[in-house]
C-alpha positions as CSV (number, residue, x, y, z in Angstrom):
1,Q,33.4,-46.1,-203.6
2,V,30.0,-46.3,-205.2
3,Q,29.1,-44.3,-208.3
4,L,25.5,-43.7,-209.5
5,V,24.8,-42.6,-213.0
6,E,21.2,-41.7,-214.0
7,S,19.8,-41.7,-217.5
8,G,16.4,-41.7,-219.3
9,G,15.2,-38.2,-218.6
10,G,13.7,-36.0,-221.2
11,L,10.7,-34.1,-222.5
12,V,7.3,-35.7,-222.5
13,Q,3.7,-34.6,-222.8
14,T,1.2,-34.8,-220.0
15,G,0.0,-38.4,-219.7
16,G,3.2,-39.8,-221.1
17,S,5.7,-42.2,-219.7
18,L,9.5,-42.3,-219.0
19,R,11.8,-44.9,-217.5
20,L,14.7,-43.6,-215.5
21,S,17.8,-45.8,-215.0
22,C,20.5,-45.6,-212.5
23,A,23.6,-47.6,-213.2
24,V,25.5,-48.6,-210.1
25,S,29.3,-49.2,-210.1
26,G,31.5,-50.3,-207.3
27,R,29.2,-52.5,-205.3
28,T,26.3,-54.9,-205.6
29,F,22.8,-54.1,-204.5
30,S,22.9,-56.4,-201.5
31,S,24.7,-53.7,-199.4
32,Y,22.3,-50.8,-200.1
33,A,18.8,-49.5,-199.9
34,M,18.2,-47.4,-203.1
35,G,15.8,-44.7,-204.0
36,W,14.8,-41.8,-206.2
37,F,14.4,-38.2,-205.2
38,R,13.5,-35.1,-207.2
39,Q,14.0,-31.4,-207.0
40,A,11.9,-28.9,-208.9
41,P,13.1,-25.3,-209.5
42,G,12.7,-23.2,-206.3
43,K,11.7,-26.2,-204.2
44,E,13.5,-28.5,-201.8
45,R,14.6,-32.0,-202.9
46,E,11.9,-34.6,-202.0
47,F,11.7,-38.3,-201.7
48,V,9.9,-40.1,-204.6
49,A,10.4,-43.9,-204.1
50,G,12.5,-46.3,-202.2
51,L,13.6,-49.9,-202.5
52,S,14.8,-52.0,-199.6
53,W,18.3,-53.5,-199.6
54,S,16.8,-56.9,-200.2
55,G,14.9,-55.6,-203.2
56,T,11.6,-56.9,-201.9
57,G,10.2,-53.8,-200.2
58,T,9.1,-50.6,-201.9
59,S,7.9,-47.2,-200.6
60,Y,6.4,-44.3,-202.5
61,A,5.6,-40.7,-201.8
62,D,1.9,-39.9,-201.5
63,F,2.0,-37.8,-204.7
64,V,3.0,-40.8,-206.8
65,E,-0.5,-42.2,-206.5
66,G,0.3,-45.5,-208.1
67,R,1.8,-43.9,-211.2
68,F,5.5,-44.9,-210.6
69,T,7.2,-48.2,-210.0
70,I,10.7,-48.6,-208.6
71,S,12.6,-51.8,-209.4
72,R,16.1,-53.1,-209.9
73,D,18.0,-55.6,-212.2
74,N,20.5,-57.4,-210.1
75,A,22.4,-58.8,-213.1
76,K,22.8,-55.3,-214.6
77,I,23.2,-53.6,-211.2
78,T,20.7,-51.0,-212.3
79,L,17.9,-49.3,-210.5
80,Y,14.8,-48.1,-212.5
81,L,11.9,-45.8,-212.0
82,Q,9.1,-46.4,-214.4
83,M,6.9,-43.3,-214.5
84,N,3.5,-43.3,-216.1
85,S,0.7,-40.8,-216.4
86,L,3.1,-37.9,-216.0
87,K,1.9,-34.5,-215.0
88,P,3.5,-31.0,-215.4
89,D,4.0,-31.1,-211.6
90,D,6.4,-34.0,-212.1
91,T,8.9,-31.7,-213.8
92,A,12.1,-31.8,-211.9
93,V,15.7,-33.1,-211.8
94,Y,15.5,-36.7,-210.6
95,Y,18.3,-38.2,-208.5
96,C,19.3,-41.7,-207.7
97,A,20.5,-42.3,-204.2
98,A,21.9,-45.1,-202.0
99,A,22.2,-45.7,-198.3
100,S,24.8,-48.2,-197.1
101,G,23.1,-50.8,-194.9
102,P,20.3,-53.3,-194.6
103,Y,17.6,-50.7,-194.6
104,S,13.9,-50.8,-195.5
105,A,12.4,-49.0,-198.4
106,S,11.1,-46.2,-196.4
107,Y,14.4,-45.5,-194.7
108,L,15.5,-43.2,-197.4
109,A,12.5,-41.0,-197.0
110,N,13.7,-39.7,-193.6
111,R,17.5,-40.4,-193.4
112,P,20.5,-39.0,-195.2
113,C,21.9,-41.0,-198.1
114,D,25.5,-41.9,-198.6
115,Y,25.7,-41.6,-202.3
116,W,24.0,-39.5,-205.0
117,G,23.9,-39.4,-208.8
118,Q,24.3,-36.3,-210.8
119,G,20.6,-36.2,-211.7
120,T,18.6,-36.4,-214.9
121,Q,16.1,-33.7,-216.1
122,V,12.4,-34.7,-216.6
123,T,10.2,-32.1,-218.2
124,V,6.5,-32.7,-218.6
125,S,4.7,-30.3,-221.0
126,S,1.0,-29.4,-220.6
């Protein structure tokens, strides 16, 4: 059983930065493609960024526009999302997710995930 625990959310002003973390327990990264999703009030959950099971491939939603970076630390078994140049439209609950298998970074954008974290709130004030 895999458990995902997000942290790092908070309140930030427009243009600010946050780094989200997702601690993974139960497995190593080698078995999973990982990603970040978000859900704003009244909207459907959407894909933000993905990391391939090998850790070498990345994929981002169009709205990221080069502002976010997904990465992982194999020793700490932790997934990160560095978010820069934040906008009010980035306000949402951010979720970490994992798909069991040797998948590419973009796999998570269009396929169901096997595991989800509880989410961390990101609020960007104008």
